[in-house]
MISE-885155 format. One record per residue (C-alpha): residue number from 1; residue in three letters; x, z, y. Coordinates in pm, whole numbers. Layout:
REC   pos   code       xx       zz       yy
REC   NUM    ALA        X        Z        Y
...
END
This chain:
REC   pos   code       xx       zz       yy
REC     1    UNK     8078    10120     7054
REC     2    UNK     8192    10308     7370
REC     3    UNK     8444    10589     7322
REC     4    UNK     8304    10942     7345
REC     5    UNK     8417    11107     7667
REC     6    UNK     8640    11413     7639
REC     7    UNK     8515    11563     7964
REC     8    UNK     8251    11521     8233
REC     9    UNK     8292    11429     8598
REC    10    UNK     8106    11549     8905
REC    11    UNK     8146    11356     9230
REC    12    UNK     7987    11388     9574
REC    13    UNK     7782    11158     9793
REC    14    UNK     8061    11113    10050
REC    15    UNK     8217    10862     9810
REC    16    UNK     7977    10610     9970
REC    17    UNK     7940    10395     9659
REC    18    UNK     7618    10203     9582
REC    19    UNK     7351    10420     9419
REC    20    UNK     7308    10188     9119
REC    21    UNK     7682    10190     9050
REC    22    UNK     7697    10570     9059
REC    23    UNK     7392    10590     8830
REC    24    UNK     7569    10365     8579
REC    25    UNK     7866    10603     8567
REC    26    UNK     7655    10883     8416
REC    27    UNK     7832    11154     8616
REC    28    UNK     7702    11449     8817
REC    29    UNK     7636    11386     9186
REC    30    UNK     7660    11656     9454
REC    31    UNK     7451    11547     9752
REC    32    UNK     7546    11640    10106
REC    33    UNK     7267    11688    10361
REC    34    UNK     7204    11555    10711
REC    35    UNK     6946    11627    10979
REC    36    UNK     6737    11368    11163
REC    37    UNK     6468    11421    11425
REC    38    UNK     6203    11435    11151
REC    39    UNK     6380    11686    10929
REC    40    UNK     6649    11734    10666
REC    41    UNK     6755    11463    10422
REC    42    UNK     6964    11472    10107
REC    43    UNK     7233    11206    10105
REC    44    UNK     7114    11019     9797
REC    45    UNK     7324    10710     9869
REC    46    UNK     7054    10533    10068
REC    47    UNK     6762    10564     9827
REC    48    UNK     6521    10775    10036
REC    49    UNK     6632    10630    10370
REC    50    UNK     6810    10295    10358
REC    51    UNK     7146    10258    10525
REC    52    UNK     7008     9990    10756
REC    53    UNK     6717    10207    10866
REC    54    UNK     6951    10501    10926
REC    55    UNK     7177    10298    11155
REC    56    UNK     6881    10138    11330
REC    57    UNK     6765    10486    11422
REC    58    UNK     7109    10562    11562
REC    59    UNK     7104    10242    11765
REC    60    UNK     6773    10357    11912
REC    61    UNK     6918    10692    12017
REC    62    UNK     6897    10920    11714
REC    63    UNK     7181    11173    11689
REC    64    UNK     7197    11293    11328
REC    65    UNK     7401    11600    11236
REC    66    UNK     7551    11703    10905
REC    67    UNK     7596    12022    10706
REC    68    UNK     7803    12131    10410
REC    69    UNK     7680    12073    10057
REC    70    UNK     7396    12318     9981
REC    71    UNK     7525    12608     9773
REC    72    UNK     7223    12575     9544
REC    73    UNK     7316    12212     9472
REC    74    UNK     7670    12302     9370
REC    75    UNK     7561    12608     9177
REC    76    UNK     7304    12416     8973
REC    77    UNK     7545    12137     8878
REC    78    UNK     7826    12378     8792
REC    79    UNK     7591    12595     8587
REC    80    UNK     7473    12289     8393
REC    81    UNK     7836    12189     8335
REC    82    UNK     7926    12534     8201
REC    83    UNK     7612    12547     7983
REC    84    UNK     7692    12206     7832
REC    85    UNK     8016    12339     7686
REC    86    UNK     8196    12021     7790
REC    87    UNK     8504    12052     8014
REC    88    UNK     8416    11927     8362
REC    89    UNK     8612    11811     8668
REC    90    UNK     8465    11798     9019
REC    91    UNK     8633    11542     9247
REC    92    UNK     8556    11656     9599
REC    93    UNK     8555    11503     9946
REC    94    UNK     8868    11592    10145
REC    95    UNK     8884    11961    10228
REC    96    UNK     9031    11880    10572
REC    97    UNK     8701    11731    10688
REC    98    UNK     8455    11966    10519
REC    99    UNK     8435    12324    10399
REC   100    UNK     8245    12211    10088
REC   101    UNK     8560    12198     9875
REC   102    UNK     8637    12563     9946
REC   103    UNK     8276    12655     9871
REC   104    UNK     8302    12469     9539
REC   105    UNK     8619    12663     9450
REC   106    UNK     8448    12996     9518
REC   107    UNK     8144    12907     9308
REC   108    UNK     8364    12776     9025
REC   109    UNK     8576    13094     9024
REC   110    UNK     8265    13312     8999
REC   111    UNK     8129    13107     8710
REC   112    UNK     8460    13108     8525
REC   113    UNK     8481    13487     8548
REC   114    UNK     8131    13511     8404
REC   115    UNK     8203    13240     8145
REC   116    UNK     8574    13274     8057
REC   117    UNK     8547    13022     7774
REC   118    UNK     8439    12743     8009
REC   119    UNK     8658    12469     8157
REC   120    UNK     8559    12381     8514
REC   121    UNK     8809    12230     8758
REC   122    UNK     8776    12148     9128
REC   123    UNK     9010    11882     9269
REC   124    UNK     9050    11796     9636
REC   125    UNK     9078    11416     9645
REC   126    UNK     9217    11441    10002
REC   127    UNK     9027    11118    10066
REC   128    UNK     8727    11036    10288
REC   129    UNK     8434    10799    10242
REC   130    UNK     8503    10472    10060
REC   131    UNK     8865    10575     9995
REC   132    UNK     8716    10853     9786
REC   133    UNK     8480    10592     9642
REC   134    UNK     8763    10367     9523
REC   135    UNK     8931    10672     9372
REC   136    UNK     8611    10763     9186
REC   137    UNK     8581    10411     9045
REC   138    UNK     8924    10440     8885
REC   139    UNK     8864    10799     8775
REC   140    UNK     8561    10685     8575
REC   141    UNK     8773    10412     8415
REC   142    UNK     9033    10672     8320
REC   143    UNK     8756    10896     8188
REC   144    UNK     8631    10618     7962
REC   145    UNK     8989    10545     7855
REC   146    UNK     9006    10892     7700
REC   147    UNK     9152    11140     7949
REC   148    UNK     9057    11501     7887
REC   149    UNK     8983    11745     8170
REC   150    UNK     9337    11870     8222
REC   151    UNK     9477    11517     8208
REC   152    UNK     9215    11409     8461
REC   153    UNK     9322    11684     8700
REC   154    UNK     9689    11585     8673
REC   155    UNK     9604    11216     8712
REC   156    UNK     9391    11286     9021
REC   157    UNK     9654    11502     9189
REC   158    UNK     9903    11215     9166
REC   159    UNK     9684    10905     9199
REC   160    UNK     9521    11009     9530
REC   161    UNK     9839    10920     9719
REC   162    UNK     9818    10555     9616
REC   163    UNK     9481    10490     9778
REC   164    UNK     9553    10310    10105
REC   165    UNK     9289    10263    10371
REC   166    UNK     9219    10190    10735
REC   167    UNK     8906    10158    10946
REC   168    UNK     8804    10053    11294
REC   169    UNK     8520    10156    11522
REC   170    UNK     8331     9940    11773
REC   171    UNK     8415    10182    12055
REC   172    UNK     8548    10529    12132
REC   173    UNK     8208    10695    12168
REC   174    UNK     8195    10857    11824
REC   175    UNK     8544    10999    11876
REC   176    UNK     8437    11138    12214
REC   177    UNK     8123    11286    12064
REC   178    UNK     8328    11453    11791
REC   179    UNK     8564    11604    12047
REC   180    UNK     8865    11399    11938
REC   181    UNK     8919    11237    12279
REC   182    UNK     8811    11336    12633
REC   183    UNK     8519    11174    12815
REC   184    UNK     8743    10994    13063
REC   185    UNK     8948    10834    12786
REC   186    UNK     8630    10704    12623
REC   187    UNK     8508    10561    12952
REC   188    UNK     8840    10391    13020
REC   189    UNK     8849    10255    12666
REC   190    UNK     8503    10105    12706
REC   191    UNK     8607     9921    13021
REC   192    UNK     8919     9784    12851
REC   193    UNK     8732     9694    12529
REC   194    UNK     8959     9924    12327
REC   195    UNK     8893     9943    11953
REC   196    UNK     9059    10233    11770
REC   197    UNK     9207    10197    11421
REC   198    UNK     9227    10512    11210
REC   199    UNK     9341    10619    10867
REC   200    UNK     9395    10949    10682
REC   201    UNK     9712    11144    10615
REC   202    UNK     9838    11297    10291
REC   203    UNK     9622    11607    10343
REC   204    UNK     9307    11405    10411
REC   205    UNK     9294    11448    10790
REC   206    UNK     9195    11155    11010
REC   207    UNK     9484    11007    11208
REC   208    UNK     9514    10735    11473
REC   209    UNK     9702    10426    11355
REC   210    UNK     9675    10203    11662
REC   211    UNK     9437    10043    11909
REC   212    UNK     9336     9683    11967
REC   213    UNK     9189     9497    12262
REC   214    UNK     8870     9351    12123
REC   215    UNK     8695     9342    11789
REC   216    UNK     8869     9031    11655
REC   217    UNK     9212     9180    11708
REC   218    UNK     9102     9503    11544
REC   219    UNK     8987     9312    11235
REC   220    UNK     9314     9121    11235
REC   221    UNK     9501     9453    11225
REC   222    UNK     9286     9570    10933
REC   223    UNK     9389     9264    10735
REC   224    UNK     9752     9298    10838
REC   225    UNK     9753     9656    10710
REC   226    UNK     9619     9529    10378
REC   227    UNK     9872     9249    10338
REC   228    UNK    10162     9484    10421
REC   229    UNK    10060     9760    10180
REC   230    UNK     9917     9583     9877
REC   231    UNK    10188     9712     9647
REC   232    UNK    10202     9623     9279
REC   233    UNK     9918     9830     9136
REC   234    UNK     9754     9708     8818
REC   235    UNK     9418     9802     8971
REC   236    UNK     9301     9494     9159
REC   237    UNK     8983     9630     9320
REC   238    UNK     8959     9610     9699
REC   239    UNK     8667     9791     9860
REC   240    UNK     8529     9673    10194
REC   241    UNK     8292     9911    10370
REC   242    UNK     8087     9903    10686
REC   243    UNK     7823    10101    10868
REC   244    UNK     7570     9818    10887
REC   245    UNK     7810     9547    11007
REC   246    UNK     7722     9313    10722
REC   247    UNK     7831     8980    10869
REC   248    UNK     8179     9099    10966
REC   249    UNK     8214     9286    10639
REC   250    UNK     8144     8969    10444
REC   251    UNK     8396     8774    10652
REC   252    UNK     8666     9034    10582
REC   253    UNK     8590     9020    10210
REC   254    UNK     8629     8642    10210
REC   255    UNK     8959     8664    10398
REC   256    UNK     9096     8925    10158
REC   257    UNK     9039     8685     9870
REC   258    UNK     9246     8423    10053
REC   259    UNK     9540     8638    10163
REC   260    UNK     9588     8851     9851
REC   261    UNK     9918     8804     9668
REC   262    UNK     9746     8845     9331
REC   263    UNK     9394     8796     9196
REC   264    UNK     9168     9072     9329
REC   265    UNK     8812     9187     9279
REC   266    UNK     8649     9250     9617
REC   267    UNK     8358     9494     9630
REC   268    UNK     8141     9564     9933
REC   269    UNK     7956     9887    10009
REC   270    UNK     7773    10056    10293
REC   271    UNK     7900    10379    10446
REC   272    UNK     7636    10647    10397
REC   273    UNK     7450    10873    10635
REC   274    UNK     7686    11172    10628
REC   275    UNK     7996    10974    10727
REC   276    UNK     7778    10745    10938
REC   277    UNK     7658    11040    11145
REC   278    UNK     8014    11078    11272
REC   279    UNK     8126    10715    11307
REC   280    UNK     7801    10547    11411
REC   281    UNK     7698    10188    11340
REC   282    UNK     7957     9912    11336
REC   283    UNK     8248    10074    11152
REC   284    UNK     8456     9845    10930
REC   285    UNK     8696     9967    10661
REC   286    UNK     8920     9839    10386
REC   287    UNK     9067    10047    10102
REC   288    UNK     9279     9947     9805
REC   289    UNK     9536    10068     9555
REC   290    UNK     9878    10010     9707
REC   291    UNK    10203    10175     9806
REC   292    UNK    10268    10546     9756
REC   293    UNK    10175    10690    10097
REC   294    UNK    10426    10973    10052
REC   295    UNK    10703    10718    10104
REC   296    UNK    10592    10679    10468
REC   297    UNK    10721    11026    10549
REC   298    UNK    11062    11090    10699
REC   299    UNK    11316    11256    10471
REC   300    UNK    11264    11601    10624
REC   301    UNK    10885    11567    10616
REC   302    UNK    10907    11446    10257
REC   303    UNK    11099    11759    10160
REC   304    UNK    10848    11981    10339
REC   305    UNK    10559    11800    10173
REC   306    UNK    10719    11834     9832
REC   307    UNK    10755    12209     9883
REC   308    UNK    10393    12231    10001
REC   309    UNK    10270    12021     9707
REC   310    UNK    10470    12234     9467
REC   311    UNK    10302    12546     9606
REC   312    UNK     9961    12384     9568
REC   313    UNK    10044    12280     9212
REC   314    UNK    10169    12627     9129
REC   315    UNK     9849    12780     9263
REC   316    UNK     9636    12532     9071
REC   317    UNK     9839    12595     8756
REC   318    UNK     9800    12969     8805
REC   319    UNK     9423    12930     8825
REC   320    UNK     9424    12708     8516
REC   321    UNK     9629    12964     8321
REC   322    UNK     9400    13246     8429
REC   323    UNK     9101    13045     8309
REC   324    UNK     9280    12971     7982
REC   325    UNK     9362    13342     7934
REC   326    UNK     8998    13431     7993
REC   327    UNK     8894    13175     7730
REC   328    UNK     9146    13314     7480
REC   329    UNK     9030    13670     7544
REC   330    UNK     8669    13565     7494
REC   331    UNK     8762    13390     7169
REC   332    UNK     8950    13698     7046
REC   333    UNK     8651    13918     7122
REC   334    UNK     8425    13683     6925
REC   335    UNK     8663    13687     6628
REC   336    UNK     8684    14066     6639
REC   337    UNK     8306    14091     6650
REC   338    UNK     8272    13853     6354
REC   339    UNK     8535    14045     6154
REC   340    UNK     8351    14368     6229
REC   341    UNK     8027    14222     6095
REC   342    UNK     8202    14103     5776
REC   343    UNK     8338    14454     5708
REC   344    UNK     7997    14607     5758
END
């Protein structure tokens, strides 16, 4: 008989996990939105518009745009969480790439002031796309292992730094379109067959790792990154993602099984429409549990990061204590009211 969960989880659609897998987790799902030429879509993990159809439209010239999570979507899920009486943790897409995390914090603060007895936490995963997805997979496992809400928050704030990932794009066009590189650089890169390789930093911002001449060399660098950073994690899941580059994705998955230092479980998933709107078709990515990414910093940067993280932790702890004080005050008021009724 499965263990009763001590808290609930809410995740968002930018985790880019398969819809059936997310459904099996029995967690709340916040859906981002995107706009196509025929109107607005909810990112429901490819159910209403398949990933393949989405990327086919892009190949034919469609230029989808994205928006933040609808306030009504967040409000409804948070209200349901508060009404359930079960402590709830929302694991959000990196705040460095979307304002949705900040919106979630504002909505949660309002609800906690109105419902001081509730437990509702918002955690910035500082991870994008399938890196967030891999993180969610382990979070659900920890949830089923018995973590309560506060333990989940502490686990998440530490574990996020062990998710390693890298991705490559078929060209520089999506980076040009997003304003990350100038037009001339994109044109020069196209002539030289330059393939960019990118990752994310400790705050969840996208960063350049390197470039490769040609797709094969780019894929080789993806695999090299994996072999160098496998680490000794007891979580053996490796997640391979693509934006409709199925054949190459499968080949990478097969290679990972061959080069891994320990037995691994390789999962494949498609990058959804929200992330896909920015990277376009043909992206390839690999994410896995590996080395602590904080160790990559120089000594001085490590000190600065530790100070910054301490400030973040202090602020989060302050908010948790305020919420706890509100719950205690609400409980005291209830007890006083009950005592008053007994005396009457």
